[in-house]
MDAnalysis code that builds the backbone (N, CA, C; Angstrom):
import MDAnalysis as mda
import numpy as np

u = mda.Universe.empty(396, n_residues=132, atom_resindex=np.repeat(np.arange(132), 3), trajectory=True)
u.add_TopologyAttr("name", ["N", "CA", "C"] * 132)
u.add_TopologyAttr("resid", np.arange(1, 133))
u.add_TopologyAttr("resname", ["UNK", "UNK", "UNK", "UNK", "UNK", "UNK", "UNK", "UNK", "UNK", "UNK", "UNK", "UNK", "UNK", "UNK", "UNK", "UNK", "UNK", "UNK", "UNK", "UNK", "UNK", "UNK", "UNK", "UNK", "UNK", "UNK", "UNK", "UNK", "UNK", "UNK", "UNK", "UNK", "UNK", "UNK", "UNK", "UNK", "UNK", "UNK", "UNK", "UNK", "UNK", "UNK", "UNK", "UNK", "UNK", "UNK", "UNK", "UNK", "UNK", "UNK", "UNK", "UNK", "UNK", "UNK", "UNK", "UNK", "UNK", "UNK", "UNK", "UNK", "UNK", "UNK", "UNK", "UNK", "UNK", "UNK", "UNK", "UNK", "UNK", "UNK", "UNK", "UNK", "UNK", "UNK", "UNK", "UNK", "UNK", "UNK", "UNK", "UNK", "UNK", "UNK", "UNK", "UNK", "UNK", "UNK", "UNK", "UNK", "UNK", "UNK", "UNK", "UNK", "UNK", "UNK", "UNK", "UNK", "UNK", "UNK", "UNK", "UNK", "UNK", "UNK", "UNK", "UNK", "UNK", "UNK", "UNK", "UNK", "UNK", "UNK", "UNK", "UNK", "UNK", "UNK", "UNK", "UNK", "UNK", "UNK", "UNK", "UNK", "UNK", "UNK", "UNK", "UNK", "UNK", "UNK", "UNK", "UNK", "UNK", "UNK", "UNK", "UNK"])
u.atoms.positions = np.array([
    [91.397, 147.094, 165.440],
    [91.071, 148.292, 164.709],
    [92.366, 149.088, 164.522],
    [92.560, 149.595, 163.331],
    [93.798, 150.309, 163.038],
    [93.780, 151.711, 163.641],
    [94.982, 152.280, 163.755],
    [95.097, 153.644, 164.277],
    [94.384, 154.640, 163.371],
    [94.448, 154.409, 162.077],
    [93.797, 155.315, 161.123],
    [92.287, 155.297, 161.324],
    [91.711, 154.134, 161.537],
    [90.273, 154.020, 161.789],
    [89.910, 154.700, 163.104],
    [90.730, 154.493, 164.131],
    [90.489, 155.152, 165.419],
    [90.547, 156.663, 165.286],
    [91.524, 157.167, 164.539],
    [91.614, 158.612, 164.327],
    [90.384, 159.132, 163.602],
    [89.903, 158.394, 162.625],
    [88.693, 158.799, 161.913],
    [87.482, 158.846, 162.822],
    [87.326, 157.831, 163.662],
    [86.197, 157.803, 164.602],
    [86.289, 158.935, 165.618],
    [87.488, 159.226, 166.064],
    [87.670, 160.324, 167.016],
    [87.342, 161.655, 166.355],
    [87.802, 161.844, 165.115],
    [87.505, 163.096, 164.398],
    [86.000, 163.265, 164.192],
    [85.310, 162.194, 163.880],
    [83.853, 162.251, 163.713],
    [83.181, 162.577, 165.049],
    [83.688, 162.005, 166.141],
    [83.124, 162.292, 167.468],
    [83.296, 163.756, 167.848],
    [84.478, 164.303, 167.588],
    [84.721, 165.716, 167.880],
    [83.800, 166.585, 167.040],
    [83.700, 166.281, 165.745],
    [82.826, 167.062, 164.859],
    [81.376, 166.994, 165.329],
    [80.923, 165.814, 165.750],
    [79.537, 165.674, 166.210],
    [79.285, 166.503, 167.471],
    [80.233, 166.501, 168.395],
    [80.090, 167.318, 169.606],
    [80.018, 168.805, 169.264],
    [80.891, 169.238, 168.367],
    [80.926, 170.655, 168.000],
    [79.663, 171.053, 167.255],
    [79.232, 170.231, 166.314],
    [78.011, 170.520, 165.553],
    [76.811, 170.605, 166.489],
    [76.715, 169.666, 167.409],
    [75.597, 169.662, 168.349],
    [75.586, 170.916, 169.215],
    [76.749, 171.254, 169.777],
    [76.798, 172.400, 170.688],
    [76.537, 173.714, 169.958],
    [77.125, 173.892, 168.782],
    [76.888, 175.131, 168.025],
    [75.425, 175.242, 167.631],
    [74.843, 174.153, 167.164],
    [73.416, 174.164, 166.810],
    [72.528, 174.441, 168.009],
    [72.878, 173.890, 169.148],
    [72.104, 174.093, 170.370],
    [72.138, 175.554, 170.822],
    [73.305, 176.160, 170.781],
    [73.436, 177.553, 171.196],
    [72.657, 178.473, 170.258],
    [72.825, 178.294, 168.967],
    [72.139, 179.162, 167.997],
    [70.642, 178.920, 168.031],
    [70.211, 177.689, 168.202],
    [68.775, 177.399, 168.314],
    [68.181, 178.121, 169.512],
    [68.896, 178.123, 170.627],
    [68.417, 178.818, 171.818],
    [68.338, 180.318, 171.625],
    [69.243, 180.864, 170.818],
    [69.263, 182.312, 170.621],
    [68.295, 182.774, 169.527],
    [68.273, 182.072, 168.396],
    [67.552, 182.579, 167.222],
    [66.446, 181.668, 166.692],
    [66.367, 180.450, 167.174],
    [65.321, 179.552, 166.711],
    [65.872, 178.366, 165.925],
    [64.979, 177.456, 165.599],
    [65.360, 176.189, 164.979],
    [65.988, 176.357, 163.599],
    [65.439, 177.207, 162.762],
    [65.965, 177.352, 161.401],
    [67.424, 177.802, 161.415],
    [67.738, 178.812, 162.240],
    [69.118, 179.277, 162.313],
    [70.020, 178.238, 162.965],
    [69.489, 177.465, 163.895],
    [70.265, 176.390, 164.509],
    [70.659, 175.334, 163.491],
    [69.711, 174.975, 162.616],
    [70.016, 173.995, 161.570],
    [71.033, 174.538, 160.572],
    [70.892, 175.806, 160.197],
    [71.848, 176.424, 159.276],
    [73.241, 176.450, 159.901],
    [73.307, 176.795, 161.167],
    [74.598, 176.831, 161.862],
    [75.216, 175.447, 161.952],
    [74.422, 174.458, 162.311],
    [74.942, 173.087, 162.402],
    [75.461, 172.615, 161.051],
    [74.740, 172.921, 159.997],
    [75.174, 172.543, 158.654],
    [76.472, 173.267, 158.280],
    [76.567, 174.542, 158.607],
    [77.779, 175.317, 158.321],
    [78.972, 174.762, 159.077],
    [78.793, 174.469, 160.346],
    [79.884, 173.907, 161.146],
    [80.311, 172.558, 160.575],
    [79.356, 171.742, 160.159],
    [79.686, 170.440, 159.580],
    [80.492, 170.601, 158.296],
    [80.066, 171.500, 157.432],
    [80.769, 171.705, 156.162],
    [82.190, 172.218, 156.418],
    [82.331, 173.204, 157.289],
    [83.659, 173.750, 157.589],
    [84.544, 172.689, 158.229],
    [83.998, 171.898, 159.130],
    [84.789, 170.855, 159.800],
    [85.270, 169.801, 158.818],
    [84.385, 169.333, 157.946],
    [84.787, 168.301, 156.995],
    [85.729, 168.859, 155.929],
    [85.532, 170.104, 155.513],
    [86.454, 170.729, 154.563],
    [87.832, 170.876, 155.197],
    [87.863, 171.302, 156.444],
    [89.135, 171.456, 157.146],
    [89.816, 170.108, 157.331],
    [89.044, 169.078, 157.615],
    [89.609, 167.736, 157.723],
    [90.213, 167.280, 156.410],
    [89.535, 167.577, 155.318],
    [90.050, 167.240, 153.982],
    [91.361, 167.991, 153.711],
    [91.382, 169.278, 154.046],
    [92.588, 170.080, 153.836],
    [93.729, 169.605, 154.738],
    [93.418, 169.173, 155.942],
    [94.449, 168.660, 156.849],
    [95.069, 167.390, 156.289],
    [94.229, 166.513, 155.733],
    [94.758, 165.284, 155.130],
    [95.584, 165.601, 153.893],
    [95.153, 166.572, 153.110],
    [95.855, 166.920, 151.881],
    [97.184, 167.617, 152.158],
    [97.264, 168.370, 153.247],
    [98.491, 169.112, 153.536],
    [99.593, 168.221, 154.090],
    [99.232, 167.058, 154.552],
    [100.239, 166.111, 155.014],
    [100.755, 166.395, 156.408],
    [101.759, 167.246, 156.514],
    [102.435, 167.480, 157.791],
    [101.586, 168.222, 158.804],
    [101.109, 169.384, 158.430],
    [100.466, 170.285, 159.391],
    [99.058, 169.878, 159.755],
    [98.733, 170.139, 160.995],
    [97.378, 169.861, 161.451],
    [96.638, 171.155, 161.757],
    [97.134, 172.268, 161.225],
    [96.511, 173.566, 161.477],
    [95.078, 173.577, 160.955],
    [94.851, 172.961, 159.825],
    [93.494, 172.927, 159.269],
    [92.545, 172.183, 160.191],
    [93.039, 171.161, 160.853],
    [92.186, 170.420, 161.785],
    [92.009, 171.189, 163.087],
    [93.077, 171.762, 163.572],
    [93.055, 172.429, 164.867],
    [92.277, 173.741, 164.840],
    [92.401, 174.510, 163.776],
    [91.776, 175.822, 163.713],
    [90.254, 175.777, 163.864],
    [89.523, 174.977, 163.064],
    [88.070, 174.962, 163.265],
    [87.651, 174.370, 164.606],
    [88.414, 173.410, 165.101],
    [88.086, 172.838, 166.401],
    [88.196, 173.903, 167.481],
    [89.277, 174.656, 167.457],
    [89.433, 175.727, 168.437],
    [88.371, 176.813, 168.249],
    [88.151, 177.210, 167.009],
    [87.182, 178.265, 166.733],
    [85.791, 177.877, 167.210],
    [85.351, 176.692, 166.848],
    [83.999, 176.268, 167.210],
    [83.907, 175.772, 168.644],
    [85.029, 175.693, 169.343],
    [85.012, 175.374, 170.767],
    [85.091, 176.650, 171.598],
    [85.930, 177.576, 171.178],
    [86.100, 178.820, 171.937],
    [84.836, 179.679, 171.895],
    [84.189, 179.755, 170.757],
    [82.960, 180.568, 170.659],
    [81.873, 180.059, 171.611],
    [81.546, 178.751, 171.617],
    [80.548, 178.294, 172.596],
    [80.980, 178.477, 174.052],
    [82.269, 178.291, 174.337],
    [82.740, 178.497, 175.706],
    [82.542, 179.959, 176.104],
    [82.955, 180.859, 175.220],
    [82.787, 182.287, 175.503],
    [81.331, 182.667, 175.685],
    [80.471, 182.116, 174.835],
    [79.044, 182.423, 174.937],
    [78.458, 181.911, 176.248],
    [78.799, 180.695, 176.621],
    [78.260, 180.132, 177.863],
    [78.762, 180.915, 179.083],
    [80.025, 181.301, 179.085],
    [80.552, 182.076, 180.216],
    [79.891, 183.449, 180.255],
    [79.754, 184.097, 179.099],
    [79.102, 185.401, 179.031],
    [77.666, 185.317, 179.541],
    [76.937, 184.298, 179.074],
    [75.543, 184.130, 179.489],
    [75.442, 183.836, 180.980],
    [76.372, 183.052, 181.486],
    [76.339, 182.708, 182.905],
    [76.668, 183.911, 183.787],
    [77.566, 184.772, 183.320],
    [77.945, 185.937, 184.114],
    [76.879, 187.032, 184.092],
    [75.970, 186.985, 183.147],
    [74.925, 188.002, 183.052],
    [73.624, 187.603, 183.733],
    [73.642, 186.533, 184.472],
    [72.447, 186.132, 185.210],
    [72.534, 186.645, 186.642],
    [71.401, 186.827, 187.232],
    [71.336, 187.345, 188.603],
    [71.280, 186.192, 189.604],
    [72.354, 185.423, 189.659],
    [72.430, 184.301, 190.598],
    [73.760, 184.361, 191.341],
    [73.874, 183.534, 192.366],
    [75.139, 183.513, 193.092],
    [76.162, 182.663, 192.347],
    [77.383, 182.678, 192.824],
    [78.495, 182.015, 192.150],
    [78.285, 180.510, 192.041],
    [77.652, 179.889, 193.028],
    [77.441, 178.437, 192.999],
    [76.457, 178.042, 191.907],
    [75.419, 178.835, 191.712],
    [74.478, 178.547, 190.634],
    [75.146, 178.721, 189.271],
    [75.986, 179.726, 189.155],
    [76.721, 179.927, 187.902],
    [77.640, 178.755, 187.615],
    [78.381, 178.332, 188.633],
    [79.282, 177.189, 188.449],
    [78.506, 175.915, 188.123],
    [77.372, 175.736, 188.769],
    [76.550, 174.558, 188.503],
    [76.051, 174.558, 187.061],
    [75.620, 175.731, 186.564],
    [75.118, 175.804, 185.191],
    [76.240, 175.597, 184.176],
    [77.454, 176.013, 184.506],
    [78.584, 175.806, 183.603],
    [79.153, 174.390, 183.665],
    [78.958, 173.710, 184.785],
    [79.568, 172.389, 184.956],
    [79.071, 171.380, 183.927],
    [77.791, 171.372, 183.632],
    [77.298, 170.409, 182.644],
    [77.846, 170.711, 181.263],
    [78.026, 171.991, 180.938],
    [78.610, 172.377, 179.651],
    [80.065, 171.904, 179.562],
    [80.829, 172.123, 180.622],
    [82.227, 171.712, 180.593],
    [82.381, 170.197, 180.616],
    [81.567, 169.523, 181.402],
    [81.664, 168.059, 181.478],
    [81.129, 167.402, 180.211],
    [80.064, 167.952, 179.638],
    [79.433, 167.329, 178.472],
    [79.968, 167.772, 177.132],
    [80.729, 168.890, 177.084],
    [81.229, 169.375, 175.800],
    [82.734, 169.638, 175.820],
    [83.191, 170.495, 176.694],
    [84.587, 170.917, 176.681],
    [85.524, 169.748, 177.005],
    [85.248, 169.036, 178.075],
    [86.104, 167.920, 178.464],
    [86.176, 166.828, 177.387],
    [85.038, 166.372, 176.814],
    [85.150, 165.371, 175.750],
    [85.932, 165.866, 174.533],
    [85.742, 167.129, 174.145],
    [86.488, 167.657, 172.991],
    [87.981, 167.677, 173.296],
    [88.353, 168.124, 174.481],
    [89.772, 168.161, 174.844],
    [90.381, 166.762, 174.908],
    [89.673, 165.828, 175.529],
    [90.196, 164.463, 175.633],
    [90.299, 163.789, 174.261],
    [89.279, 163.941, 173.440],
    [89.319, 163.341, 172.100],
    [90.410, 163.981, 171.246],
    [90.608, 165.282, 171.386],
    [91.680, 165.948, 170.643],
    [93.045, 165.435, 171.075],
    [93.231, 165.254, 172.376],
    [94.483, 164.712, 172.882],
    [94.743, 163.314, 172.325],
    [93.749, 162.440, 172.353],
    [93.905, 161.077, 171.841],
    [94.184, 161.102, 170.337],
    [93.487, 161.980, 169.603],
    [93.688, 162.097, 168.157],
    [95.146, 162.446, 167.856],
    [95.693, 163.429, 168.547],
    [97.067, 163.835, 168.288],
    [98.077, 162.792, 168.725],
    [97.790, 162.065, 169.792],
    [98.684, 160.979, 170.187],
    [98.690, 159.877, 169.134],
    [97.514, 159.541, 168.609],
    [97.452, 158.541, 167.544],
    [98.154, 159.042, 166.288],
    [98.005, 160.318, 166.028],
    [98.644, 160.885, 164.838],
    [100.165, 160.849, 164.981],
    [100.684, 161.174, 166.161],
    [102.130, 161.100, 166.395],
    [102.620, 159.663, 166.241],
    [101.859, 158.716, 166.754],
    [102.238, 157.306, 166.644],
    [102.293, 156.884, 165.188],
    [101.335, 157.347, 164.400],
    [101.286, 157.001, 162.977],
    [102.456, 157.635, 162.231],
    [102.826, 158.857, 162.569],
    [103.936, 159.536, 161.894],
    [105.270, 158.870, 162.192],
    [105.416, 158.274, 163.378],
    [106.691, 157.713, 163.785],
    [106.825, 156.226, 163.469],
    [105.808, 155.617, 162.869],
    [105.914, 154.208, 162.513],
    [106.891, 154.064, 161.346],
    [107.782, 153.085, 161.413],
    [108.681, 152.879, 160.274],
    [107.900, 152.296, 159.095],
    [108.325, 152.664, 157.899],
    [107.683, 152.126, 156.700],
    [108.017, 150.647, 156.569],
    [107.007, 149.883, 156.189],
    [107.231, 148.447, 156.016],
    [107.993, 148.225, 154.718],
    [108.885, 147.271, 154.756],
    [109.660, 146.934, 153.561],
    [108.808, 146.074, 152.645],
    [108.799, 146.443, 151.383],
    [108.066, 145.646, 150.402],
    [109.053, 144.789, 149.651],
    [108.681, 143.547, 149.335],
    [109.604, 142.673, 148.614],
    [109.823, 143.184, 147.193],
    [111.063, 143.097, 146.729],
    [111.390, 143.523, 145.366],
    [111.323, 142.322, 144.454],
    [110.895, 142.593, 143.211],
    [110.826, 141.491, 142.216],
    [112.162, 141.137, 141.663],
])
């Protein structure tokens, strides 16, 4: 499998994690209809940003910005919600652990692999084509 295909699969995996988590949070707060609207919005913004990142060539700001935005908001919401419960610190940590293990850690690891593959692709020498 080529590096480009791997990068595409990783980008789709990150987008799926973000779409799922944003939809889950909004569904819990406002109901199913708003959760679906949010998931659709996150998907559209993520794919548009991916398109802009590919079109811009050098910079990956278009890719990084929505990933950070849609990752930081759920992290902030989960921490805020966890701190406003009347439980001890161990229960709070336990409730946050599944969020970090199931969402934050995979997004961070996939982002790291994506950028390593991208660096490898940028540093590959161009193949020589035979001249007629």
